[in-house]
C-alpha positions as CSV (number, residue, x, y, z in Angstrom):
1,M,3.2,-49.7,11.7
2,K,3.0,-49.8,7.9
3,S,5.8,-47.4,7.0
4,A,9.4,-47.4,8.2
5,K,9.8,-43.6,8.3
6,I,9.5,-40.7,10.7
7,V,6.1,-40.9,12.4
8,T,5.1,-37.8,14.3
9,A,2.1,-36.4,16.1
10,L,3.6,-32.9,15.7
11,L,3.9,-32.7,11.9
12,S,0.6,-32.3,10.0
13,S,-0.4,-33.9,6.7
14,C,0.2,-30.6,4.8
15,L,3.6,-31.7,3.6
16,A,5.6,-29.2,1.6
17,L,3.5,-26.1,2.0
18,S,3.9,-22.4,1.1
19,I,0.9,-20.2,1.5
20,A,0.6,-16.7,0.2
21,L,-2.2,-14.2,0.2
22,A,-4.9,-14.7,-2.4
23,P,-4.4,-13.2,-5.9
24,A,-5.6,-9.7,-6.4
25,A,-8.5,-10.8,-8.6
26,S,-11.5,-11.7,-6.3
27,A,-13.9,-14.6,-6.8
28,A,-16.6,-12.0,-7.7
29,D,-14.4,-10.7,-10.5
30,A,-13.9,-14.2,-11.8
31,A,-17.6,-14.9,-11.7
32,A,-18.4,-11.7,-13.6
33,A,-15.9,-12.6,-16.3
34,A,-17.6,-16.0,-16.6
35,T,-20.9,-14.5,-17.7
36,D,-19.5,-14.1,-21.2
37,T,-21.9,-15.9,-23.6
38,A,-19.3,-18.2,-25.1
39,Q,-18.1,-19.2,-21.7
40,A,-21.6,-19.9,-20.5
41,S,-22.2,-22.3,-23.4
42,K,-19.1,-24.2,-22.4
43,T,-20.1,-24.6,-18.8
44,E,-23.8,-25.4,-19.5
45,I,-22.9,-28.9,-20.3
46,I,-21.8,-29.4,-16.7
47,N,-25.3,-28.5,-15.5
48,E,-26.9,-30.7,-18.1
49,I,-24.9,-33.8,-17.1
50,M,-25.5,-33.1,-13.4
51,Q,-29.3,-33.0,-14.0
52,Y,-29.3,-36.2,-16.0
53,L,-27.3,-38.0,-13.4
54,E,-29.5,-36.7,-10.6
55,Y,-32.8,-37.6,-12.2
56,Y,-32.1,-40.8,-14.2
57,N,-29.2,-42.7,-12.7
58,V,-30.6,-46.0,-11.5
59,E,-28.6,-46.0,-8.3
60,G,-29.5,-42.4,-7.3
61,V,-27.1,-39.7,-6.7
62,D,-26.6,-36.8,-4.2
63,Q,-26.3,-33.3,-5.7
64,D,-23.6,-32.2,-3.2
65,T,-21.6,-35.3,-4.0
66,L,-21.9,-34.5,-7.8
67,I,-20.8,-30.9,-7.2
68,R,-17.8,-32.0,-5.1
69,G,-16.8,-34.6,-7.7
70,A,-16.9,-32.0,-10.4
71,I,-14.8,-29.6,-8.4
72,D,-12.2,-32.2,-7.5
73,G,-12.2,-33.4,-11.1
74,M,-11.3,-29.9,-12.4
75,V,-8.6,-29.4,-9.8
76,N,-7.2,-32.9,-10.4
77,T,-6.8,-32.1,-14.1
78,L,-4.1,-29.6,-13.1
79,D,-1.9,-32.6,-12.2
80,D,-0.7,-30.5,-9.2
81,P,-0.5,-32.3,-5.9
82,Y,-0.6,-29.0,-4.0
83,S,-3.8,-27.6,-5.4
84,Q,-6.9,-28.6,-3.5
85,Y,-10.5,-27.5,-2.8
86,F,-11.6,-27.4,0.9
87,T,-15.1,-27.2,2.3
88,K,-15.7,-24.8,5.1
89,E,-15.0,-27.6,7.7
90,E,-11.9,-28.9,5.7
91,A,-10.6,-25.3,5.4
92,A,-10.8,-24.9,9.2
93,D,-9.0,-28.2,9.7
94,F,-6.3,-27.2,7.2
95,G,-5.8,-23.9,9.1
96,H,-5.3,-25.8,12.3
97,Q,-2.7,-28.1,10.7
98,V,-0.7,-25.2,9.3
99,D,-0.7,-23.5,12.7
100,L,0.5,-26.8,14.3
101,Q,-2.8,-27.3,16.2
102,Y,-4.1,-30.9,16.6
103,V,-5.7,-33.3,18.9
104,G,-3.4,-36.0,20.4
105,I,-1.2,-36.8,23.4
106,G,1.8,-34.5,22.7
107,V,4.7,-36.7,21.6
108,R,7.0,-36.9,18.7
109,L,7.6,-40.5,17.6
110,M,10.4,-42.2,15.7
111,Y,10.1,-45.5,13.8
112,S,13.4,-47.2,13.6
113,G,13.8,-50.7,12.2
114,K,11.0,-52.6,13.8
115,E,10.6,-50.3,16.8
116,L,8.4,-47.3,17.6
117,Y,9.7,-45.1,20.3
118,I,9.1,-41.6,21.8
119,E,11.7,-39.1,20.7
120,E,10.2,-36.1,22.5
121,V,7.5,-35.5,25.1
122,M,6.0,-32.0,24.9
123,S,6.0,-29.9,28.0
124,G,2.6,-29.7,29.6
125,S,1.2,-32.4,27.4
126,P,-1.2,-35.3,28.3
127,A,1.8,-37.6,27.7
128,E,3.9,-35.8,30.2
129,A,1.1,-35.8,32.8
130,A,0.6,-39.5,32.3
131,G,4.3,-40.2,33.0
132,L,5.6,-41.1,29.5
133,K,9.2,-40.3,28.8
134,R,11.5,-39.8,25.8
135,G,13.1,-43.1,24.9
136,D,10.0,-45.2,25.8
137,S,9.3,-47.9,23.3
138,I,5.6,-48.3,22.3
139,L,4.7,-52.0,22.1
140,K,0.9,-51.8,21.8
141,I,-1.7,-49.1,21.1
142,D,-5.2,-50.0,22.5
143,G,-4.1,-53.6,22.7
144,V,-2.9,-53.8,19.1
145,R,0.7,-54.5,18.3
146,V,2.5,-51.6,16.7
147,A,3.4,-53.7,13.7
148,D,-0.4,-54.1,13.0
149,T,-1.4,-50.5,13.4
150,N,-2.0,-47.9,10.6
151,G,0.1,-45.2,12.2
152,D,-2.6,-42.7,13.2
153,E,-4.0,-44.4,16.3
154,L,-2.8,-41.7,18.7
155,S,-5.0,-39.1,17.1
156,G,-8.7,-38.8,17.8
157,K,-11.2,-36.7,19.5
158,A,-10.4,-34.5,22.5
159,G,-11.4,-36.2,25.8
160,T,-11.0,-39.8,24.5
161,K,-8.5,-42.1,26.0
162,V,-5.8,-44.3,24.4
163,S,-4.0,-47.1,26.2
164,L,-0.3,-47.8,25.6
165,L,2.0,-50.7,26.5
166,I,5.4,-49.2,27.0
167,Q,8.8,-50.8,27.4
168,R,11.3,-48.8,29.5
169,N,14.7,-50.1,30.7
170,G,13.6,-53.6,29.8
171,A,10.4,-53.5,31.8
172,N,6.9,-53.3,30.4
173,R,4.4,-50.7,31.7
174,S,0.8,-49.8,30.8
175,Y,-0.4,-46.2,30.5
176,T,-3.7,-44.6,29.8
177,V,-3.5,-41.1,28.2
178,T,-6.4,-38.7,27.5
179,R,-6.2,-36.9,24.2
180,S,-6.5,-33.2,24.2
181,E,-6.3,-30.2,21.9
182,I,-2.6,-29.2,21.5
183,A,-1.1,-26.1,20.1
184,T,2.6,-26.8,19.2
185,S,5.1,-24.0,19.6
186,S,6.6,-23.3,16.2
187,V,10.0,-22.1,17.6
188,T,12.2,-23.6,20.3
189,S,15.6,-22.3,21.4
190,K,18.5,-23.2,23.6
191,M,21.8,-21.6,24.5
192,L,24.6,-24.1,24.5
193,S,28.2,-24.0,25.6
194,S,30.6,-21.5,23.9
195,K,27.6,-19.2,23.5
196,I,26.3,-21.1,20.6
197,A,22.5,-20.5,20.1
198,Y,20.3,-23.3,18.8
199,I,16.9,-22.3,17.3
200,S,14.5,-24.8,15.7
201,I,11.6,-23.7,13.6
202,N,9.0,-26.5,13.3
203,G,6.6,-24.8,10.9
204,F,5.9,-21.3,9.5
205,T,2.7,-20.6,11.4
206,Q,1.1,-17.2,11.5
207,T,3.0,-16.4,14.6
208,A,6.3,-18.1,13.7
209,D,8.0,-14.8,12.9
210,E,7.1,-13.3,16.2
211,E,8.2,-16.4,18.1
212,F,11.5,-16.4,16.2
213,S,12.1,-12.7,16.9
214,A,11.5,-13.3,20.6
215,A,13.8,-16.4,20.6
216,L,16.5,-14.5,18.8
217,D,16.3,-11.5,21.2
218,K,16.7,-14.0,24.1
219,M,19.7,-15.6,22.5
220,R,21.3,-12.2,21.9
221,S,20.7,-11.3,25.5
222,G,22.5,-14.5,26.5
223,G,25.6,-13.5,24.5
224,M,25.1,-15.4,21.3
225,K,28.3,-15.8,19.3
226,S,27.0,-18.1,16.6
227,L,23.7,-19.7,15.6
228,V,22.5,-23.1,14.5
229,L,19.1,-22.8,12.8
230,D,17.4,-26.2,12.5
231,L,14.9,-26.5,9.7
232,R,14.8,-30.3,9.5
233,D,11.3,-31.8,9.2
234,N,9.9,-28.3,8.7
235,T,7.4,-28.8,5.8
236,G,6.5,-25.1,5.3
237,G,3.6,-22.8,6.0
238,Y,3.0,-19.1,5.5
239,M,5.5,-17.5,3.2
240,D,5.1,-14.0,4.8
241,S,6.3,-15.5,8.1
242,A,9.4,-16.9,6.3
243,Q,10.0,-13.5,4.7
244,N,9.8,-11.7,8.1
245,I,12.3,-14.2,9.5
246,V,14.7,-13.6,6.6
247,S,14.6,-9.9,7.5
248,K,16.2,-10.9,10.9
249,F,19.3,-12.0,9.0
250,M,19.8,-9.4,6.4
251,D,19.2,-5.6,6.3
252,A,18.7,-5.4,2.5
253,G,18.8,-7.8,-0.4
254,I,16.9,-10.4,-2.4
255,M,15.0,-13.2,-0.6
256,M,13.8,-14.9,-3.8
257,Y,12.3,-14.4,-7.2
258,T,8.7,-15.2,-8.0
259,S,6.8,-15.6,-11.3
260,D,3.2,-16.2,-12.3
261,Q,1.6,-17.3,-15.5
262,T,3.5,-14.6,-17.5
263,G,6.8,-16.2,-16.5
264,T,8.2,-12.7,-15.6
265,L,10.6,-12.9,-12.6
266,K,9.9,-10.4,-9.8
267,P,12.3,-10.0,-7.0
268,V,11.1,-10.3,-3.4
269,A,13.3,-7.8,-1.6
270,I,14.2,-7.2,2.1
271,T,14.5,-3.5,2.6
272,N,14.2,-2.8,6.3
273,G,15.8,-5.8,7.9
274,S,18.7,-6.1,10.3
275,K,22.0,-8.0,10.0
276,I,22.3,-11.2,12.1
277,G,26.0,-10.3,12.9
278,V,27.1,-13.9,13.8
279,P,28.0,-17.0,11.9
280,V,25.0,-19.1,11.0
281,V,24.7,-22.9,10.3
282,V,21.4,-24.1,8.8
283,L,20.4,-27.8,9.2
284,T,18.2,-29.4,6.4
285,N,17.0,-32.8,5.5
286,E,14.6,-34.4,3.0
287,Y,11.6,-33.0,4.9
288,T,12.8,-29.4,4.8
289,A,10.3,-28.1,2.3
290,S,8.8,-25.1,0.6
291,A,8.9,-22.0,2.9
292,S,11.8,-23.7,4.7
293,E,13.6,-24.0,1.4
294,A,12.9,-20.3,0.6
295,L,14.5,-19.4,3.9
296,T,17.4,-21.8,3.3
297,G,18.0,-20.5,-0.2
298,A,17.9,-16.9,0.9
299,L,20.5,-17.4,3.6
300,R,22.7,-19.6,1.4
301,D,22.7,-17.4,-1.7
302,N,23.3,-14.3,0.3
303,K,26.3,-16.0,2.0
304,L,24.7,-15.6,5.4
305,A,24.9,-19.3,6.4
306,T,26.5,-22.7,5.8
307,V,24.0,-25.4,5.0
308,V,24.6,-28.8,6.6
309,G,22.6,-32.0,6.2
310,T,20.9,-33.6,3.2
311,R,19.2,-32.4,0.1
312,S,15.9,-30.7,0.9
313,Y,12.4,-31.8,-0.3
314,G,12.2,-29.8,-3.5
315,K,9.0,-27.7,-3.7
316,A,9.6,-24.3,-5.3
317,R,5.9,-23.5,-5.7
318,I,3.6,-21.2,-3.7
319,Q,-0.1,-21.7,-3.1
320,S,-2.8,-19.0,-2.6
321,L,-5.8,-19.6,-0.4
322,I,-8.8,-18.2,-2.3
323,P,-12.1,-17.8,-0.5
324,M,-15.1,-19.6,-2.1
325,S,-18.8,-19.2,-1.7
326,G,-20.2,-21.2,1.2
327,G,-17.1,-20.7,3.3
328,G,-14.9,-23.0,1.3
329,E,-11.4,-22.3,0.1
330,L,-9.4,-23.1,-3.0
331,K,-5.7,-23.8,-2.4
332,L,-4.2,-23.1,-5.8
333,T,-0.6,-23.0,-7.0
334,T,-0.3,-19.5,-8.3
335,M,3.4,-18.8,-8.3
336,K,6.8,-20.5,-8.6
337,Y,9.8,-19.1,-6.9
338,L,13.6,-19.2,-7.4
339,T,16.4,-18.6,-5.0
340,P,18.3,-15.3,-5.1
341,N,20.8,-17.0,-7.5
342,K,17.7,-17.9,-9.7
343,E,17.9,-21.6,-9.0
344,D,14.6,-23.5,-9.7
345,F,14.9,-26.5,-7.4
346,N,11.4,-27.8,-7.8
347,H,11.4,-31.7,-7.6
348,I,15.2,-31.5,-7.1
349,G,15.8,-29.9,-3.7
350,L,18.5,-27.7,-2.4
351,A,21.9,-29.3,-2.0
352,P,23.7,-28.6,1.3
353,D,27.1,-27.1,1.4
354,I,28.2,-30.0,3.6
355,E,26.4,-33.3,3.2
356,V,26.0,-35.3,6.4
357,K,23.5,-38.1,6.9
358,G,22.1,-39.1,10.2
359,K,20.3,-36.7,12.7
360,T,22.9,-36.8,15.4
361,A,25.9,-36.6,13.0
362,Q,24.2,-33.6,11.4
363,L,23.8,-31.8,14.7
364,I,27.4,-32.6,15.8
365,T,28.8,-31.3,12.5
366,A,26.7,-28.1,12.7
367,L,27.9,-27.4,16.3
368,Q,31.5,-28.0,15.3
369,I,31.2,-25.5,12.4
370,A,29.5,-23.0,14.8
371,G,32.5,-23.2,17.1
372,M,31.9,-25.8,19.7
373,K,35.2,-27.2,20.7
374,E,34.2,-29.9,23.2
375,I,31.2,-32.1,22.5
376,V,30.0,-34.9,24.8
377,A,27.3,-37.0,23.2
378,S,25.4,-39.4,25.5
379,G,22.3,-41.6,25.2
380,D,21.4,-44.9,23.7
381,R,19.4,-46.1,20.6
382,H,16.5,-43.7,21.4
383,I,17.7,-40.6,23.1
384,L,20.5,-38.0,22.8
385,D,22.0,-35.4,25.0
386,I,24.7,-33.0,23.8
387,N,26.7,-31.5,26.6
388,G,23.8,-32.3,28.9
389,T,21.1,-30.7,26.8
390,A,18.4,-32.9,25.3
391,F,18.1,-33.2,21.5
392,A,16.3,-35.4,19.0
393,G,18.5,-38.2,17.9
394,N,20.6,-41.0,19.4
395,V,24.1,-42.3,19.6
396,G,23.2,-45.7,18.2
397,L,24.2,-47.8,21.2
398,I,24.4,-51.6,20.7
399,Q,25.8,-54.0,23.3
400,Q,26.7,-57.6,22.3
401,G,28.4,-59.5,25.1
402,D,31.4,-57.5,26.3
403,K,31.5,-55.4,23.1
404,V,29.9,-52.0,22.9
405,Y,29.1,-50.3,19.6
406,A,28.1,-46.9,18.5
407,A,26.7,-45.5,15.2
408,S,29.5,-45.0,12.7
409,R,28.0,-41.7,11.6
410,V,28.1,-40.3,15.1
411,L,31.7,-41.5,15.6
412,S,32.8,-40.1,12.3
413,A,31.2,-36.8,13.0
414,L,33.0,-36.5,16.4
415,V,36.4,-37.1,14.8
416,E,35.4,-35.0,11.7
417,N,35.8,-37.8,9.2
418,E,33.6,-38.9,6.3
419,V,32.0,-42.4,6.7
420,S,31.1,-44.8,3.9
421,W,30.2,-48.4,3.5
422,D,32.3,-50.9,1.4
423,A,29.6,-53.4,0.5
424,K,31.9,-55.7,-1.4
425,N,34.4,-56.1,1.5
426,K,31.7,-55.6,4.2
427,K,33.7,-52.8,5.8
428,V,33.0,-49.4,7.3
429,L,35.4,-46.8,6.0
430,L,36.3,-43.5,7.7
431,T,38.2,-41.0,5.6
432,T,40.0,-37.9,6.8
433,G,40.1,-34.6,5.0
434,S,43.7,-35.5,3.8
435,G,42.5,-38.8,2.4
436,N,43.7,-41.2,5.1
437,V,41.3,-44.2,5.4
438,S,40.6,-46.4,8.4
439,G,38.6,-49.6,8.0
440,F,36.4,-51.7,10.3
441,T,35.2,-55.1,9.1
442,L,32.2,-57.2,9.9
443,A,34.3,-60.3,9.9
444,S,36.5,-59.1,12.7
445,K,33.4,-57.9,14.6
446,E,34.9,-54.4,14.7
447,A,31.7,-53.4,12.9
448,L,28.0,-54.3,12.6
449,Y,25.4,-53.8,9.9
450,Q,21.8,-53.6,11.1
451,D,18.6,-52.1,9.5
452,G,20.7,-50.3,6.8
453,E,23.0,-48.6,9.3
454,T,26.6,-49.4,10.4
455,F,28.1,-49.4,13.9
456,I,31.7,-49.6,15.1
457,E,33.0,-51.4,18.2
458,L,34.4,-48.7,20.5
459,N,37.7,-50.3,21.6
460,A,38.5,-51.0,18.0
461,F,37.6,-47.4,17.1
462,K,39.8,-46.0,20.0
463,K,42.8,-47.9,18.7
464,K,42.7,-46.0,15.5
465,F,41.3,-42.7,17.0
466,P,42.9,-42.4,20.4
467,A,41.3,-39.0,21.0
468,L,38.0,-40.8,21.6
469,V,36.9,-41.0,25.3
470,W,34.0,-43.2,26.0
471,S,32.2,-44.8,29.0
472,Y,29.3,-47.2,29.3
473,N,26.9,-47.3,32.3
474,A,25.6,-50.9,32.2
475,S,22.9,-50.3,34.9
476,L,21.4,-47.4,33.0
477,K,22.4,-48.7,29.6
478,Q,23.7,-45.3,28.7
479,L,26.8,-44.5,26.5
480,K,28.9,-41.4,26.7
481,L,31.2,-40.3,23.8
482,A,33.6,-37.4,23.6
483,V,36.8,-36.4,21.7
484,K,39.6,-34.8,23.7
């Protein structure tokens, strides 16, 4: 595996995407305007060069290749990573990606340190049918060690098979999984204790707004008193879906401002929405992008939500999909947008109201803000349950001899402290809101430092934070953490 980052079979390659309807001017209008004599003289050189290359180049050339090269060259001069030309086939593939449709086995993977493991197995997927489980470590793919793979070996054609060597509870097992076409749900929801609703939006597909509305109605029927909206790892999609979702939080107001080549700001208003009526916490990270950022900015600036996590990706630009002759499409950046407070966060990202690093620590903090009084976090280095409900994340379990450690970020979140690393003294520091500091050193083995993360020995932690209650099941290698 070449890159130590999140690896996923659920997220597509269309990172940081906002899609709007095509501009009012049609391709035919643009073509008619291009018939101007002066313009024709400028474009004639393109045809001349193409003819000379085609007829005289010693190596020989293909006309379709020349035309594609000319198109890509024009688009690339924009120096815009989000503008791109698609052939008919590429446009279809792109549409599938945006709508979270792909061919694979139906798992979400996490690469941590030197280990690739399954963080989530989709319900009804080939992976589930084959017997794969969340927490399984993948050692080999088709006989190749994970360290030597490129990262896309689980994808392929529907009906083909992939063999996996898995490690589970210290034992190795082999599985063969048949790839299939998979349509990922863009919205998932859970009702947690204290009537706290959790809704995750994975992408703004064409049906994401309808799925969100259905999930919200279900949560309301269940007695929802607060909402945690998870937009982490959501790289965007159709902006109109995001706008429809914003209307479920506010009855009237400004969602964002947009501007085109003129630079004139135009408000995008919500006029016939409905008030959410409960406290909202939004979770963001560095992969919260584009349409997700538009939603986050709208809720934050209208004081409808508290944002928890890390700074978002930073893409305040909107692309239009413009139909081309032959069935192709031009994805072109046509607008920029600002938050309701007129913040242009392009290449910067949106800062959270409360910065928290670490997937599990972010979730715990969000649930605390949403009103959850008792939190029991259990799992190991791969999996996480909060009050018995499965979530993405882990508690960072490490066992060394008779000592049991947990991730410092998880522990600090449970006791509502801030955690930091004192590199000079090789010490983990926890700081309360009033400024009191507790330290755990590597030298005393009260703390560990591995793969850029810190961990604290639980007996040492309990001495300084007696409210911690913990237990370790050695046979299952499962850790349970709570604060009473």
